[in-house]
N, C-alpha and C positions, 0 to 999 in steps of 0.2 A: 504494500500500500504506500502511496506517495505521501511523504511528509509535507503537510500544508505550509509549515513555516519555511522549510527548505525551498519549496516551489515559489513561495512569495519572495524569498531572498533572491532566487534565480531571476525573477522578473526585474527586480531592482538592478541586479548586475547587468542583465541584458540591456535595460534601458540606458544605463550609464555608458556602456560600451557603444551603443548605437548613437548616443549623443557625443561621443568622442571626447569625453571629459574624464579627468582623474578623480580618485577618491578625495584627494586634497582639495581640488576645486569644488567638488560637490559639498564637502564638509564646510568649506569657507562660506559658501552661499547659504547653506542651511543654518550655519552657526553651531556646528558640532565638529568633533575631531575626525581625522581620516579613519582612525580606528573604529569610531562609531558607525561610519558609513560601511566599513568592512563587516562589522557585526550585523548590520542590517542586511547586507548582501548574502551573508551566510545563514540568514534566518535565525540568528541568535537573539534578536530583539525586534519588537514591532515598532514602526515609526510613530512618533507623536503627530498629531494633526498638523501643526505648523510645518514640521519637517516634510510631511507627505505633500502638502500644497506647494512648498518651495521646490521640492524635487520634481513635482509634476511640471512646474513652470520651467525648470532647467532642462528636463528631459523631453518636454513637449509630449507627454503621455498622460492620459486621463488617470486620476487617482484610483478609480475602481479597477482599471486594468493593471496598474502596478500591484494592487492588493490581490488580484485574482490568481496570480501564480501561473498564468498561461503565457504562451509565446506571443511577443509583440509583433514579430515579423511574420507575415503571411506571404512569403515569396515563393512562387512556383518556379520549377526548373525552366530556364529559358532555352533558347535555341543555340546559345553559344557553346563552345567546347572548351573544356579545361581538363588537362591530364596532370598527373603528379610526376614531375621530373621526366617528362617524355613518355608517360604511360603506366607508371607503377600504380597499382591499385592499393592505395593506402587510406586509412580512415582520416577524416577531417573533424576538427572540433565543430560543434554545431554553430557557434558564432561565426567561425571562419567560413563555413558553408553558406550561411545566410549572407555574409558580406559578398561572397563571389556571386551569388544569385542576384543580389541588388545591382552589382556592376553589370551582370549580363543584361538586366532589364534596361539599365542606362545605355548600354552599348547598342541595344536594338534600336533606340531612338537617336543614336549619335549620327549627326549629318555628315561627318568628315570621313574620308578614306585615308588610310595610312600610306605614306610614301617614304619608306625607310631607306637609309643609305645602303648601297650595294658596293662591296669591295672585291678586289681581285683576289681569288683564292690562291694565286701563285705568289702574292706579295708577302713579305715578312710582316709580323704583327706591328712593329713601329710604323711602317709605311701604311698599313691598313688603317691604323688609328689616326694618322695624319690625314688620310683621305676622308675619314669620317668627320674630323673636326672641320675640314674645308666644306664638306657637303652640308653640314648643319650650321655653317657660318659662325663657327666658334674657333677661329685660329689661335686665339690667345687663351692662356690658362688664368684661373681655374676653369676646368670644363664643367658645364652645368647640364647634367642629363635630364633634369626636369624640363628645361627650356627646349632641349633637343627633341624629346619625345612629343611635347605639346606642339611645337612648331611643325612637326611632320605628321600631324593628324592623328596621333595616338590619344585615346581617352585616358587621362592620367588621374588616378584616384588614390588619395592617401586616407587610410582609415586604421583604426585600432584592430589588430589581429592577435590571435592567441599563439599559434604555432607556425605562422608563415612570415617569412621576410618579404617576399614579393611573388607576384604571379603574372602570367600573361593569359589573356582571354581573347578569343576571336569569334567572329560570326562565320559559320561555314559558307564557303563559296562567295564570300565578300571580303574586300580588303578593308575590314573594320577591326581594329584591335584596341584593347585596353591593357594598361599596366597598372597593377595594384601594388602599392608600397605600404608596408606596416609603419604607421605614424607613431606607434608607441615606442619610439627609439629616437636617439639624437639625429639631427639633420645630416651630419656627416655620414652616419650609418645608412640613412635613407638614400643619400646620394649614391653610396656604393650599391645598394640593392637595385636602384633604378638603372645604374650603369650596367650592372650584371644582366638585367632583363634586356637592355638595349643591345648588349653583346650577343645575346641569343638571337636577336633579330638579324644583326649585321652578319653574323657567322652562319646564318640560315639554319641554326639548330631548330628554330621554331617556324620561321617564315610565316606562312599562312596555313600550315598544315599540322603543326604540332605546337603544344603549349607546355609551359612549365609552371608548376607550383613549387617554389623553393622554400622548403621547411628550414627551421632553425638548425644550425650546426654546419659542419664542414661539408663541402661539395662531395657528392657520392658517385657521380657519373663522370665520364670523360668530358661530356658536353659542359657540365657545370665547372669542371676544372679549367677547361678552355675559356669559358666565359669569365671566370675570375681572373685569368691571366690577361685577357683582353681588357677587362675593366681596369685592372691595375695600370696598364699602359696608357689607357685613355685618361685616367685621372692623374697619374703620376708618371709621365714619360721618363724612361730610363736616362736618356741623355740630359734632360733638364735637371733631374735629381743629381746626377754626377757633377754637373756644372755648379749647382748650388752647394753641394758638399765641398767642392774644391774651393769655394769662396768663404767657407766658414773660418772664423778665427780660432786658433788652437786654445786660446785662453777661455773661450766661452764654454760653460757647462754643456755637455753634449745633449743631455735630455732637453734642456731649454732650447737649444738650437734646433733640434728636431721638432720640438713642439711648434716653433715658429714656422718651420717648413710645412708642417701639417696644416697650420692655419692658412698659409699661402696657397696650398693646393686644395684646401677645403675638404680634407679627409681627416679621419681620426688619427690620433697619435699612434695607436696600436697598429692601424693599417699601414702607416708610413714605415714604422719600424720593421714590420713583417716584410713589406715590399723591399726594403733595403737588404734584409737578410736573404730574400729570394734572388736578389741581383748579385749576391756575394760581396756586397759593399760592406756589410757587417758580418762578423763571425757569429755562429750560433750562440756562443757564450755571451757575446755583446748584446745580441737580440734578447736573450733571456734576462740579462741584467737590466736593460732599458725598459723591458715590459713590466718590471717590478715598480717602476716609477708611477706615481699617481698623477694622471693628467689634470685632474681637478685642482690639485695643489699647485701645479705649474701654472695653470690658468689663473688661479687666485693671485699668484705673484706677478704674472705678466699682464693680466687684464686685457688680452687681445680682443676677446669677444665683446667687451664693454665699449670698445672703440668703434664698433660698427654703427653707422649713422642712421639706418632706416628701421624704425620701429613700426609694427603694425598698429594702426590707430583706428579702432572700431567705430568710435564716435564720428570720425571724419569720413569713413568710407562706407559704412554699412547702410545708412539711409539711401544713398544713391544705388547701391547694389540691390536693395529690396525693391526700390521703384523700378529699376531696369528689368529685373526678373519678372515682376508682375506685368509690366508693359509688354514683355516678350512672350507672355503666356507660360513662363517656366515656374511661376508661383501663382496660386489662386489669390484672388483679391482678399479673401478672408483667411489667409495663411496664419495670421497672428492669433486668431481665435480658434483655429482648428487643432484640437488636441487628440483627434483620432489618427490623422496622418501628419500630425505636427512634427514628429521626429523626422519624417522624410523632408519636410520643408526646412527644418534646421540644417539637415545635412546638405541640402541644395545650397543654402547660404554659406555654409562652411566651405564647400568645394569651390564655389565661385570666389570667395574671399581668398582662399589659398592660391588659386590660379592667377588671380590679379596680382597678388603679392609676388609670386614667382616671376610673372611676366614683366613686372614693372621694376623690380629691384634685383640688381646683380647679386649672385650668391655671396660674394665677398662682403656685401654691404648689409646683408640681412641680419638684423639684431634679434629677430624672433625665429623660433623653430616653427615648423608646420603644426606640430602638436599644440604649441602655444596659441597660434592663430585659431585653431579649432576651438580651444577652450575660451578664448576671448570672445569669439562670436557667440558661443553658447551663453556666456555670462551676459553679453550685451542684450541678447534676445530675452533672457529671463528677467533682466532688470527693467527693460523698456516695455515688455509685453507679458506681464505676469498673468497667471490664471486669475479669473475674476469670480470664481464661485466660493 
C-alpha cells in the first residue's frame, strides 16, 4: 500500500524540480530552512497553510494537487526518438523521463531545422575543431557551445535532471533536434556537457539517426570517449594551452595560474587540469596533487567571477518577455492566474529568459549561472503574481 505522506512529499519534490528551483530558494521564499523543505519532500512533515500557499505560488501548482500525492506531469510519449548512449536499454528516473517527454513535445512545435557543422573525416581533431569554430562564427576563445547550438537551429533546453548530464532528441525523418543540458550543475560543467553533445553531432555519432543520453560518470563507449576528446579540443585547444603555459611566471603558484586559465577558457579547474594531464603537459602525480586543491578557495582569493559585469536583472527584462510571449501566442493571456498549467508557463518564461541571456551576453561576461536565472525568474513570478485564494 502506498504511503500517503511519502506520495505527498513526492508531489512537492516533483513540483520543485519542475519549477527548476533549489530547496534553499524554496525555503527562503516560504520562510523556512532548506532542511524543512527537504523534510516536506520526504513526507516527514505536513506543510502549514502559509507554506502551502507560498509554495503553490512559487511552483505554479494548485495547493490541492500538491497535497494529492499524484503526478503533476501528464506527458504522453511523443514522436521523437531518444536512445541511451546509442541504444542501450537502461532505466531512467521518472523525473528525467518526464523532462525528455516535455522536450519532445516542445520539439514537435519547434519551427527551426538544425544545420550543424560538417567536418572532414580525414582531418586531425585540431583542424576539425578549427573548422567548427569558423562555421559557427566563433574564431576566438572562449568557445560558447550554447550560442553555437542555438545559432544553428538546435532547440536548447536547460533543466534540472537526476541522472543525466545531457541528451540529444530528434524528430524522425526531420532535421529537428534538441539538446538537453542538466542545469543542476555549474555553468562551466554545463558548457562541457553541451560541447560533448555538439561533438556527437559534428562527428556524426548521432547525426539525425541516433541519439545519446549521457548519464553521470565517465564515458563508457568509444563514441563518448571520442566526443570528450573533441570537446576538450574545442574548449581548450592544445596549442593555445601550451602557449599560455609557456607564458606563465615561475614564481606564480601553479594552482592559481591554472585557475586563471580555467576562467579564461570558461571551463572548470578540474577539467583544465585533467586536459593538461591528457596532453602530457602535467605528470600524473602533478595532476593528482593539483586536483586536491579547492577551486572555491582559489576563487575566494582571486575573485575572478565577481569581476564579470553582466548580471541577470529580472525586474528589467521579465515584463517585456511576458508581453512578447503573450503577443506571440506562446503564453495565454491568463498565464499568471492559471495554476493548472502554471508550471508549464513558468518554464516557458525561464527558457526564454535563459536564451536571451545566453544570446545577448558573452560567456566570459556572465555573472549568473543558468540555474540562477531559472531561480530568479521563479522568484520574480511568485513575488509579482502570487496565488490569490
